[in-house]
C-alpha positions as CSV (number, residue, x, y, z in Angstrom):
1,M,52.7,1.9,9.9
2,T,53.6,2.2,6.2
3,T,51.7,0.7,3.3
4,A,53.4,-1.0,0.5
5,A,52.8,0.3,-3.0
6,K,50.4,-2.0,-4.9
7,Q,52.2,-4.1,-7.4
8,P,50.4,-4.6,-10.8
9,G,49.2,-8.1,-11.4
10,P,50.2,-10.2,-14.4
11,A,47.4,-8.9,-16.6
12,A,48.2,-5.3,-15.8
13,R,51.9,-5.9,-16.6
14,R,51.0,-7.6,-19.9
15,W,48.6,-4.8,-21.0
16,G,50.5,-1.9,-19.4
17,Y,47.5,-0.6,-17.4
18,E,44.9,-1.7,-15.0
19,F,41.6,-3.1,-16.2
20,G,38.9,-0.4,-16.3
21,E,41.4,2.4,-15.9
22,R,39.2,4.6,-18.1
23,G,36.0,2.8,-17.3
24,V,34.1,-0.1,-18.7
25,V,31.4,-0.6,-21.3
26,S,28.8,-3.4,-21.6
27,L,29.3,-6.2,-24.1
28,A,26.3,-4.8,-26.1
29,K,27.8,-1.3,-26.1
30,A,31.2,-2.6,-27.3
31,A,29.5,-4.5,-30.1
32,E,27.6,-1.3,-31.1
33,R,30.8,0.8,-31.1
34,C,32.6,-1.8,-33.3
35,D,29.5,-2.3,-35.5
36,C,29.7,-6.1,-35.0
37,S,28.0,-8.8,-33.0
38,E,28.6,-9.6,-29.3
39,R,30.1,-12.9,-30.4
40,T,32.7,-11.1,-32.5
41,I,33.6,-9.1,-29.4
42,E,33.9,-12.3,-27.5
43,R,36.3,-13.7,-30.2
44,R,38.4,-10.5,-30.0
45,C,38.7,-11.0,-26.3
46,E,39.7,-14.7,-26.8
47,A,42.3,-13.5,-29.3
48,G,43.8,-11.1,-26.8
49,L,42.7,-7.9,-28.6
50,L,40.2,-6.8,-25.9
51,R,40.1,-7.1,-22.1
52,K,37.0,-8.7,-20.7
53,G,35.8,-8.7,-17.1
54,Y,32.7,-8.8,-15.0
55,R,30.7,-6.1,-13.3
56,K,31.5,-7.8,-10.0
57,P,35.0,-9.2,-10.3
58,G,35.0,-12.9,-10.3
59,V,31.2,-13.2,-10.6
60,P,30.4,-14.1,-14.3
61,C,26.6,-13.9,-13.7
62,S,27.0,-10.2,-12.8
63,G,27.4,-9.3,-16.5
64,T,30.3,-9.1,-18.9
65,V,32.1,-5.7,-19.4
66,I,34.8,-4.6,-21.7
67,C,37.7,-2.4,-20.6
68,K,37.1,1.0,-22.4
69,R,40.8,1.7,-22.9
70,S,41.4,-1.7,-24.6
71,L,38.3,-1.0,-26.8
72,D,39.6,2.5,-27.7
73,E,43.1,1.1,-28.6
74,Y,41.5,-1.7,-30.6
75,L,39.4,0.7,-32.6
76,G,42.4,3.0,-33.1
77,S,44.4,0.1,-34.5
78,L,41.7,-0.5,-37.2
79,E,42.1,3.1,-38.4
80,S,45.8,2.7,-39.3
């Protein structure tokens, strides 16, 4: 029996990588790294600049997390 290679989902194709590839950080930690409020981080997610997910996928009450790679790329874009 052979297994099919996992195809990336639409979000992974859009971003070019899987969510949490380099890990995740809490919303509070992301706000601290960006020196802004948690609401500003939420707005960056809504604008498509950061990837947001949940500690337990699909369970919002489990806590919001931010993809570390998207956060690193976002901070890198601010330095240019």
